[in-house]
C-alpha positions, 0 to 999 in steps of 0.5 A: 499500500503506497504512502497515499492511500496510507494518508487517505485512510488515515483521515478516514479514520480521524474523520469518523471518530466522535472527537476532534483532531487538530495537528499543527507543524513545528512552526504552527501550521495546521497540517490536519483537522478533522471533520468533528474538529470543524463542527466543535469549532464552527469553521469550515476545514478550508478556513483552518487547514494549511494556515497558521493557528495563530492568525485564525484563533484568539484567546482571553487574555494570558490565554495561548493555544495549548497546540502551541504550548505543548510546542514549547515545552515538549511534554504533553498536556492532559484533560485541560479546559480551554475557552478561545474565540473562532474566526467569527468571534463565537466562544468555544470551550472544550476539554483537551488532550494534547501531544507533542510528535517527534521524529528520530527526537526532533519535534515536529509538530503537536496534536490535539484531542478535544471533546466539546463542552460549549452547549454544557458551559452555555447550560451551567450559565443559562440553567444550573446557576438559576435558582430551582423551582421546588413545586412539589410537596407531600401532597404530591406523593401518591401513595397509601402503603403503610411502606411509603407512608412511614417514609413520608412521616419520617421526612416530615419530622426531618423538616424541622431542622437544618441536618444534612440527608441521604435519600436512598432508592432505586432509580425512579422511585421519587427521591427528588420529590422527597427533598422538594417536599422537605424543602418546601415544609421547611423553614427555607421554603422562601429560600432557594432550592437548587438540584444538581446530578452529580453525574451530568456535568463532566468531572473537570467542571464539576468543582467549578460548579459546585464551589464558583470560580475565580476570574483567571483562575485558569483560562477563560474562567471568570467570576462565578458563584458556585451551587453552594453560594447560589443556594445559600439559605435555602436547600441544595440537592446533590443527586447521584453523589456517589458520581463525584471523584473521591478527591471532590468528596473530600473538598465537599465534605470540608464545606460541608463541616465548615460552612465555608466555601472557597472558589476555585483559585480564589484564596477567600473562604466565604460563609454559606448557609445551606442544608445538604440534601443528597441521593444514591441510587445504590446501597451505600455500603456496597459504594464505599466497600467499592470505593464509590463513595467516601466513608467519611462523607456518608456519615456526615451526609446520613445524619437523616436516613431515608430509604424510598421503597421500590414500586415492587415493594409498595404495590398496593400503591399502584391502584392510586398511581394508575389513575393518577397518570391516566388523569394526568395525560388526559389533561395533557394529551386532552383525552377522556381515558376512564380507567384500565383493563381489570386483567391489565390491572392484575398484570401491573400488580404481578409485575415487579417494575424494575424502573419503578414509578417512573416506569409506571408513569411511562407505560401509562403515557406510552398506552395513551399514545396508542389509544384511538377512540378507547376509553380503556387501556387495554393489553394491545396499547402497552408498548411492546417492550412491555407486552413481551414481559412474561408477568402479562401473560394473563392479559395476553391471554385474555387479548389473545385466547392463548395460555402462557406460563407465569414468570418465576420471581425475578433474581434480584427480588429473591435474593433479597427476600433471602437476605431478609430471612438470614438476617431475621434467623441470625437476630433471632438465634442471638436473642435480637442483640445487634453486636452479636449478631454483626460478629456472626454475620462477619460484618461490621454493627454499622453495616448490620444496622443500616440493613436492618434499617433499610429492611424495617427488621428490628433489634436490640 
């Protein structure tokens, strides 16, 4: 294969990857500029190729191109955020990995691989730093089961103080509803409620979002308050807090303990008065064991621990939730659906709803999109992915006249039931003594107490 074909293949490969690639020679002239980089920077390839980047791009005061910086220092620069302006003076923000290119020990250029975060930066400016609206109250939480009413009562008691709260529950159980309800029922209700999903923002930007930035702290940095300052006097909800890097978790712990925040690049500590509500969608003991959640942060956040039960543990509430969602989408869609087929409701009660209340709502919404002039939701209106679930075989039977075998209990539910049974049996053998039970099970007393609270098992 000749050199021309190699270059053609090389160019095709780099044009097809979902990252910007920009290569310059030792003089700063562009020798390769892929399609994705063209999209990120909003310029045509011909506007950049074979031209010196000093003539095309401009930078904030004291800022400079990482491509040129690598040429000067002859060493790679990894995971650096850079803000600059294209030839139309539009601001671009990227996260870059930049490498020197050498041949026989001679520096011949540099290469940059970039990820676009311009849209995320705009979202941060336009959305994240506006005060959030906490529209839900405890009246918004639908359910009459013992499992849910006990959590509601515990949450109402937590409204009276300013202690940190850790809400534990699977995805779709309604953790934010509880967080907003607590805020709206507390003395902080007239102050900001700000919510941030910690998994939604790149790690390189998260510190500045939480704590704020000082102008000039890094290339393109502006004077901007973080979430703690924005939520001052109110409540800050940190969703999926285990998504934060452990080093950032340590800084978060310091802010919570000292009630002061220091912006990135600043030397000044600013006092903040914020109630922290954090959520996790996995067992926090497992998260700690796997190094995803710092133990000291867990203990600091879990002053009040709320366990939101999955829908499979509160199936009595399905009778309340289904008509609520039907009425909601009747209003949104301008429809008049009066209910759900009896056999389908029986299938709803048999299904374990791994996506919890959110999944139930989406199924109702999907069904109402498929209804024509009917007034009752039946099996034929269900989305395909739900129709194929074995738990809905009775509804299919009524619909098609065919018999199908009912499903066995899902593995995760079987294992959970086995764990509950084993804990109860061991606790009984030790006459309810938690310390002796923990020793018998080979776990810490704190770990056992967490699991007993999670499953509502009493000991002494």
